[in-house]
Residue, then its C-alpha position, 0 to 999 in steps of 0.5 A: x788442118x788434116x783429116x781423112x775418112x778411112x771407114x764408114x758405117x750406117x747406124x740404126x737410123x741410117x745416119x752415116x758415121x765416118x772414122x779416120x785420123x786427124x791431126x787435131x791436138x793430140x792426134x785423136x781417134x776421130x768420128x763424125x756423124x752425118x744426117x741422111x740429108x748429108x749435114x753434120x749431125x750436131x746431136x752427136x757429141x752435142x756437148x763437145x767442142x765441135x758437135x757432130x764430131x767425137x774425138x779421143x786422145x790416146x793417153x801417152x801417145x806421140x802419134x795415133x790414128x784410127x783406120x777401121x770402124x764397126x757397130x755392135x748390137x747396142x749401136x756402140x761405135x768401135x774404132x781401131x787403129x794404132x798409137x805410138x806409146x813409149x816408142x812402140x806401135x800397138x793395137x788400139x781400140x776405142x768404143x763410143x756410145x751412139x751419142x758420140x761419147x767415149x764409153x768408159x764402161x769399156x775397159x773400165x779398169x784400164x788406165x784409160x777407160x773407153x780405150x784398150x791398147x795391146x802390145x804384141x809380145x813373143x817377140x813382136x815389137x810393133x803392131x798396127x790394126x787395120x780392120x775391125x768387125x763384131x762377131x755373133x757373140x758381140x766380141x770385137x775382132x781386130x786385124x792388122x800386122x805385128x813386127x818381129x825381127x826383120x819381118x811383119x806377120x798377120x796379127x789378130x786380137x779379140x776383145x770381150x764386150x767389156x773391153x779386155x783381151x779375150x783369153x779364150x782366143x788362142x788360149x794355148x798360145x804364148x799370148x792368149x787373146x792374140x794370134x800371129x801367123x807368119x806367111x811362108x816365104x813372106x818378108x812382110x804381111x798384113x791383114x787389111x780386111x776380115x769377115x765371118x762365115x756362117x760358123x763364125x770362122x774368121x776369114x782374113x785378107x791382105x797381102x804378103x811380100x814374097x820374092x820382092x813382090x806384093x801378093x794377095x793373101x787369105x787365111x782362115x781361123x777357127x773361133x778358138x783363134x787357131x789357124x784353120x788347116x782344113x782351109x786349103x788343106x792340100x796347099x803348101x801352108x794349110x790355113x793360108x792361100x797365096x793366090x796366083x793371078x795370071x800375069x800379075x806382078x803386084x797385088x793385094x786384097x783390101x776387102x773380103x766378103x762371104x756370099x749366101x753359099x759361103x763362098x769367099x770373095x776377095x777384092x783388091x788390085x792386080x798389076x798386069x802388064x804394068x797396069x793396075x786394075x780391079x781384081x776379084x777372086x772367089x774361093x769355095x768354103x774349103x779354100x779352092x778357087x771357084x772356077x764357076x766364077x768368071x768361067x768364060x774368062x782367061x782365068x776362071x775364078x778370077x776377074x780383073x777389070x781396068x777402068x780408066x788407066x789405073x784402078x783399084x778396089x778399096x771395098x766390096x759388098x754383096x747385095x741381097x740378090x747376090x750381085x757384087x759391088x766393087x768401088x774405089x778409084x780410077x785414073x783417067x787423063x791424070x785425074x783420079x775419080x771414085x767409081x763403082x763397078x757392079x758384077x753379076x754372081x757369075x763374075x761378069x760385069x753387070x752391063x745393065x748398071x748405069x744404063x740410061x733409059x731411052x725416052x719414049 
């Protein structure tokens, strides 16, 4: 009776695959595929109870939900989220074939082939995944948060193509295959988005709660799974950036992307003078604010845009021409609407977008 989409990818045939939680029996991880015409694609999980929709109940879970989706080079669909098993929230990742069937070659030796669960230890007690991406070696990188006594911290896990924790990731840590990072001064923190640069370093974005306020947070990790201290090397916590947005009282990052010059774009929201609005920040590959972005604005390196009376970015992409598309919701007259805002590479709004051509 309830379901919502939290992530989307296009397959090699340009069909649309949507992932998200549903409250069908067992609270399964759920995927749906649509044709390019927008109809439910009944060739996806064709032999299932609802062709066009694929589900996986996580064994032993009392509650579960998938919140992210990625596609590998073989067109397999990898979706991650969380499951509460024996009272403990843990990372869960499942892989489906392009036909919409749970792929039992993934974690084939596990208790539930097709699904891998990870409990964070030392001494994390709860963990939930929020974002999933596939690196150049087709390894699966999953980000979210893990709880340790009284706080939550950034959490990453990496899995091999076989569906087992990659113990070469943070190999020297207390739990090889996963890495956690406490953000200095933060009571709580979580990764909400991740991307890879040209060197396959992992750039993550999210938020940290500092002095009672939500703040944007960025971090970079090496391919070995170690916090990269060459990123923002001169900062108070090398490897991590807590941006300052002038006048902001509450902000967070929901999407990160890397442009052709290896600049890092982080999109989300900022609340300025009590009003929530689009926010985009751009950093160089070394972790310094790029003041050539929105150079003529009140805070070079940062652009904020109010659309309606309340607005925030949920996703951000960079086009092949370098222009930036940011999309999510705006509120006007009490009604939320989906919207897209395009920006030029220099951080200014692209005013040519959406203009009606005059009739001759």
